[in-house]
C-alpha positions as CSV (number, residue, x, y, z in Angstrom):
1,M,13.8,2.0,3.5
2,T,13.9,-1.1,5.6
3,D,16.0,-4.2,5.0
4,E,12.7,-6.0,4.2
5,S,12.1,-3.8,1.1
6,L,12.2,-5.6,-2.3
7,T,12.2,-4.1,-5.8
8,L,9.9,-5.6,-8.4
9,S,12.8,-7.4,-10.2
10,E,14.0,-8.8,-6.9
11,L,10.5,-10.0,-6.1
12,E,10.2,-11.6,-9.5
13,A,13.6,-13.2,-9.1
14,S,12.7,-14.6,-5.7
15,A,9.3,-15.9,-7.1
16,G,11.4,-18.0,-9.5
17,E,13.0,-19.8,-6.7
18,A,11.7,-23.2,-5.7
19,P,9.2,-23.1,-2.8
20,K,10.3,-24.8,0.4
21,D,7.7,-27.6,0.1
22,G,9.7,-29.1,-2.9
23,A,7.4,-27.9,-5.7
24,T,8.9,-25.9,-8.4
25,A,7.7,-22.5,-9.6
26,T,9.0,-20.0,-12.1
27,V,8.2,-16.4,-13.0
28,N,6.2,-17.7,-16.0
29,D,3.9,-19.4,-13.4
30,L,3.0,-16.0,-12.1
31,E,1.9,-14.7,-15.4
32,A,-1.6,-16.1,-14.8
33,F,-2.0,-13.7,-11.9
34,Y,-0.7,-10.5,-13.6
35,G,-4.2,-9.6,-15.0
36,I,-6.1,-9.9,-11.7
37,P,-7.3,-6.5,-10.5
38,V,-6.7,-5.5,-6.9
39,D,-7.9,-2.5,-4.9
40,V,-5.1,-0.2,-3.7
41,A,-5.8,2.5,-1.1
42,A,-3.4,5.1,0.3
43,V,-4.7,6.3,3.7
44,L,-3.6,9.8,4.6
45,G,-5.3,9.6,8.0
46,K,-8.6,9.0,9.8
47,A,-11.1,11.1,11.6
48,T,-14.2,10.3,13.7
49,M,-17.2,12.6,14.0
50,P,-20.9,12.4,14.7
51,V,-23.3,12.4,11.7
52,S,-24.6,15.8,12.8
53,S,-21.2,17.3,12.3
54,L,-20.7,15.5,9.0
55,L,-24.0,17.0,7.7
56,K,-22.9,20.5,8.6
57,L,-19.7,20.3,6.5
58,G,-19.7,22.4,3.4
59,R,-17.5,23.4,0.6
60,G,-14.0,24.4,1.9
61,A,-14.5,22.6,5.3
62,V,-11.4,21.2,6.8
63,I,-11.4,17.8,8.6
64,E,-8.5,17.3,11.0
65,L,-6.9,13.9,10.5
66,D,-5.0,11.8,13.1
67,R,-1.7,12.1,11.3
68,K,0.9,14.9,11.3
69,V,2.5,16.4,8.2
70,G,5.4,14.3,6.9
71,E,4.2,11.2,8.8
72,A,4.1,8.0,6.7
73,I,0.8,7.0,5.1
74,D,-0.6,3.5,5.1
75,I,-0.9,1.6,1.8
76,Y,-3.5,-1.2,1.6
77,V,-4.0,-3.8,-1.1
78,N,-7.4,-5.5,-0.9
79,N,-7.9,-4.1,2.6
80,R,-4.6,-5.5,3.9
81,L,-1.8,-3.2,5.1
82,V,1.2,-4.0,2.8
83,A,3.4,-0.9,3.0
84,R,4.0,2.6,4.3
85,G,5.0,5.5,2.2
86,E,5.2,9.2,1.4
87,V,3.1,11.4,-0.9
88,V,5.0,12.8,-3.8
89,V,4.1,15.0,-6.7
90,V,4.8,13.6,-10.2
91,E,4.3,16.4,-12.8
92,D,0.8,17.5,-12.0
93,R,-0.4,14.4,-10.2
94,L,-0.1,13.0,-6.7
95,G,1.7,9.7,-6.2
96,I,3.1,7.5,-3.5
97,T,6.6,6.3,-2.9
98,M,6.9,3.2,-0.7
99,T,9.4,3.5,2.1
100,E,8.6,0.4,4.0
101,I,7.2,-3.0,3.1
102,I,5.1,-4.7,5.8
103,K,5.8,-8.4,6.0
104,A,2.6,-10.4,6.7
105,E,2.8,-13.1,9.3
106,R,1.8,-16.4,7.9
107,T,-0.6,-18.6,9.8
């Protein structure tokens, strides 16, 4: 993990701190946002191919991706890269563990 990583409790604690512009905010102020749905995508890799090759694919076909085994995957929230992580198996399901939080530059 990087030094920029935050746990949920640390994030909530920092959200309760006063913003730099002098306005005050608390964790309770964030409760209005908790129910808003967001799209989360974990991208294992990408591939480019012509439509003719795509149409020839059948059951059991293998598409080679641009990533190597063990390489970090990208995690997007609402089409914005927010983290990198690794695929893990949790019981009989796949999951993601975040290993790096990507800090967005503010404009």
